N, C-alpha and C positions, 0 to 999 in steps of 0.2 A: 502493496500500499504504498504510494509516492505520495506526503503529504508535505508541500510546502509554503509558506508563509501563511499557515494557517491557523485566526485566532480563532480561541472557543467562545464558549458561552456559557455558565454553569448550569442555567435554566433550561437548556434543550435537550430533549430524552424523544425520538423520535418513536418510538412504537411506544408510546408510555400514553392509555387511551385518555388519563386526568391531564395532561399536559396541553392535548386538545380540546378536552369540555371547555378548559379555563380562556380558549382563543386567545395566548399568548399576543395578539398582533403588537405589543412593545418589541416584544425579543425578533417575531415574523423580521419587524423593521429592522433592525439590528444587522439581523443575517442576513439583508438585499443586503446593505450600505455597507455591512465591514465581511459579510465572508458568503458571496450568493452561490458559490458551490460548496458546500458545509459539511464537513465528514464525522459525523458521530463514531468516535470511537465505541461506546459502549454498545453502542445497538448495530455497530460496525455497516453502516448503512450515508449513502450520501442525501440530502435534502438539496434539490437542488429551487430555487426560492426565486427569480427574476422572471417574468412574465416572458421574456424573449429567447431565453433557455430552453424556458419550459416547452415555449411552440416548436422549439427545433429541435426539441426529443422527441415532440409527439411527433410531428413529420421522417423523424427519420428510420421506423422501424425496424431498422436492416442494422442501425445500431444499437439502439436500444429495446429492447425484447421486449413483448408478451407474454412469451411461453409459460410464464412461473406463474405462480397466482398474482394477484392481483393487491396481494399485501405483502411484505419482503420478508425473503428468505423463505419463501412458502413454496410445496411442491405445486408443480403443473396440475392442471384440474383441466377434467372433458368439460369444458367449455367454451365461448367463442372468445370472454373476456381473457384467457389465457391461451389465446394462439394468437398464432401471425398470419398473416395472408402468403396465400389463397387457402388456407384452410378455419382462416375466422372467414373471407370473404362467403366462401363457402356455404358458411353456419349461416351467416347474420343474412343472406339470401332467402333460408327460408323464413326466420323469424321476421324479417321484413314484409310478409306480407300482409299482417295484424297494423302497420304501423304509415301505410301507403297515406298519404296529403290529403287525397282525398277521403278517405276511412276515419280517418281522423278529422276533418274537417265535418263533417257529417257526423262527427259526435256530440256536438256543440248541444243540443236542445236535451240532449240525454244527460248531460254534464248537469246542465244549469238546472235540471230535474233533482238530482242526485243532489245538488247542493242544497234546494229549494225542501228534499226533503231531511236532511239534515240537519239545515236550522230547522227547520218544523219541529222537531225532536227537543230542540230545549227554548224558542223562543217566547213559550209561554212563562218560561222557569226565571226568568233573567239571571240567571248565571250559569255557569258547565265550569267544565275542563276541558279547556279549547284545544288543548293537547288533543283528548279521545275524544268528545266529542263532536268539534270538527273536523280537525284539519287530518288527524287517520284515515274515518271513515273513505274518503271520496276518492284517494288514490287506488285501497284495496278495491273497493267497489269494482273500479274501472279494471285494473290489470287483474284481477280474479274473474271478474266476466270474460275477460278477453282470454283468458287459461284456457275457461269451462270447466274449473273450478265448482263446487258446488255451497249454495251461499253461510248454508250454515257450518259451513268449517271458516266462511273468513276471522271467527274469533278468532280459533285457533291459528289459525293463518299469519293475523296481525302480535301472536305474541310470541311464536314462532322466525317470525323474521326479526322479530324486536330482541331474543335470546342471540341471535345467531350475530348481529352487529355486537351488540355490549362484546360477545365472546373475542372480537377481534383487538382487545385490548391484550397488551402481556404484560398486566403486572396483578389480577385479576383473575385469580384459580377456580373460585365460587363461578364468576361469570361464564367462565369458559366451560366447568364441568354442564352448568346451564345451555349452554350452547351445543356441545355435544348431543342433550339429551334432547333437546331441540331439531340437530339434524339427522337424530336417528326418528323420530315422529314424522318431521317430513316427509324424510325418505317410508313411510311405513305407508303414511297417507298416498303417494306418489303415484306407488308402487300398484296402487287399485287402480287409482287414473287411469294409468296405461292400460293395464291390462283390459278396463271398461272398454276405452279407443282403440285398441288394436282387433277386436274382439266388433267395432262394428261398422263400419262403412264411411269413410271419411267425413266428417263435422269439419264447420266452416271456428271449429277454435283452435287455440296457438298447439296447444297439447296432440290435440288430432293430424294436425298439418302436420308436426313432428316424426308422429308417433308412424305417417306413411310417406313420410318422405324418403327419400332414396338419396344416398351421396355417393359416386361412382359402384354405382351399383348393388350398396351395402344401406341397411336401415339403421337408422341411431341405434345402439346398445341401450338397457334399460340406466345404465347406471350416468350414458349421457345425456340423455330424457331427464332425470333427475339432477343434476345438478344445468344445465339449460334452462329449465324452468325455475331453476330456486333463483339463477340470478337473473331471471327476469323479472317475477311475483319484488324482491327487494331491492332491484333496480326502480321500480312502476312502484312501489308501496314505499320505502323509505325515504326516496330524494324529495319528490313530492313534499311529503308530510312535512319533512321540517323546514322545506321555504314555504310552506301554510305558519306554518307557527312563528319560523324564525321574521318573516313578512312582518306576520301582524306583532310583533314585538318589536321588529325596527317605527312600523308607524305611532304606534302607544309613546313610542321613545321619539316620534319626532312629529308631535302633533302638526307644525306649519306643511309638513311635506303630505299625511293625513289628509289633514283641509285641500288639499291641493286634487288629490288621487278623489273626494268624494264628492268636490264640485267635478270633475270631469269624470264621472264612472258611465257616463253613457256613449263616450266617446273611446270610441273602439281601439283608435287607435294611442293615441291618449294611455289608457291602457293595460295597452303594449307594451309602451315604454316603461310605463311602471315597475312590470312585471320582469324587464329585464334588472333592470335595477336592484330589484328582489332577490333576485340569482344569483348576481353580482357579492351582494351584500350577506346573503347568507352564507354563500356556496359551502352547497349541502356538504358532499363528501369531499376531504380535507387533503384527499394525497392518492395515487395509484402506482402502482412500486412498475420499475421497470430493469432488466440487466441488461450490461451492457457483453455484448457480445466483440469489442477487442478495448482497447487501449484508447485513453480515449484525453484530448487536453480540452479544457475547461477552463476557464477564467484563473487560468494560472496553477490550476490541481489536476494532476494526473486518476484519472477514473478507469481502474485495471479491469479487463477482462472479467468475468462474474460478477461484478460488484454489482448490489443491488444500491437502486435510487430509488427516490421517493419525491415526484413533480408536487409542489408545493401551492393548490389555485385559491387559493385563502392568501396568500404572500401575492400571489403574481395578479393577482383580482381588485390588492392595494398598489402596484410598482405605480410609482409618482411620474416614475417616465411615460410610461402609458396613459396612464386617467388622471384631467384633468383635478386635482385637488378629492385623493381618493379615499379621503376619508370624511366627505360629506356624505351624509345620503341624499340623493339627488332622485325625485321622480320623474323629473325629466330631464335627466344626463341624456346626450342626442351621442355620444358617443362611447360607445357602449361594446367594445367585443372582446367582451368579459370568457372566462375556459371555465364555469361552473357547469359545462357536459362533454370538456374536454373539449377536441380536435385532432382532427386528423381521419383513419381509419378505425380507431373506435370513438367515436366522437358517440357520445351515446342517442343512442336509437328510438329510444322514448324521447327527444326531448322537445317533437312537437307538439306530442300528446302533451305534455307535460306545462308546456308552456300554455297549451287552453286550458286544463285544467287549474292553475292559476290564475289566468288572466277572470272565466266565468267566477271562481270561487270570492274571488275580492270585489267583483261585480256586488253580490248578492248579499255580502256584507257587511259593502259600505250603504247597499241601500237597505236591508234590511235590519243588520244590527248597528248601526250610526253612532250610538256614542258605548261602545263593549269596552271597557279598560279592565286592568289589571286590578282582582279587589285589595284592596288595604293591608299592607301587610303580607300578601303573599308569596310566596318562594316557589323559585324555577328550581330541581333539582334540572340536571346536568347529566349526558350521561355519558359513561366513560368509554370514550371509545377511539382506536386513533383511524378509524375508517371515516365515517357519518355521527355527526353527533349534533344535537340539538338539545334541546328543554324536554325532558320525560313530561310537566305535568303542565300546565298556567291555568293557575282558576281567575276569570273573569267572570265579574259584574256588567250587566244594560238591563235596558229598560224593556220591562216584558211588552211587545209585540204580539201579536194576532199567527194566524199562521198562512203560507203562501193564499190558501183558495178561499183564505173566511171571504 
């Protein structure tokens, strides 16, 4: 490991979920300015902090491979996020059938109806837990329906995906044990779904599409189907949920920006722009891992073949060289080429669906719960994870309102 002129910071811990939960932007800013290619020796992992470097690595899949786990030092997994092209592209094209632009656009009335159903369950109460009552159900319902899962299983699916993400922290044995149990439970559930789809004629849901698809004359095995559907579930559920909850928290913390969004909630273009700022501000996926396939010089440091890197998206999305006033939350921000969805061949497959969910949900929240606020003295427990981070509870109150159809 060749380390030259490399300053260190005592607070850096690239695999510690607690470190990410507290979103240490002061430390990330120090790293951008003083060690933008940072080697964390205890974790044996490099952090890439600047926007341009993250972008360059995303564009160079030959030198910086995804063939291992999306978590540092993990083993390869039979899912497209752990593949390079052309294998990744072939698998992605199968799943992409559920995310074509037309199919996503056509879902807007359905998404609006689901948002109203979700709000209807709490609007007369005057209070709720924003995370579990409002933010979590929408993306789970949509991605669960697209996969073709039975709705009576959604509560279990939500808790399994939550436990699996919590298990990514390197310092919590209890979370790791729960993640292992969640993985086993999901496997048993999904094997039943797979057997059902294989016994039937092809259906339009994603599990059926994957079960009946052939790649190079062969169908996907059970393990590939389990891992691929788990990736779709977590990717569609966890990330959007945390942008809804983290985005609402940001709006409550910046009342002037919230007032602007409220006043322009019927202007679709305005809301779309605001959604991009919510994505930049929250950046729910904190990093993705890559493996160096050759020795590389970057900003005076030598990254050696086989080294593990994490692309630090929250840091890239606050890079002063790219974003004007990056620590200003601005729902009217015009130039906003954030990396919340990644970039290149592994750009988030469900980005267009997530954007539409966020647009519709925030329109409905502004319309139907206009004075929603944190409860006095509310505590916001944060998930410990080195992957996807956000509040685990958000007690809120509001003026009771009538149901949508009343």
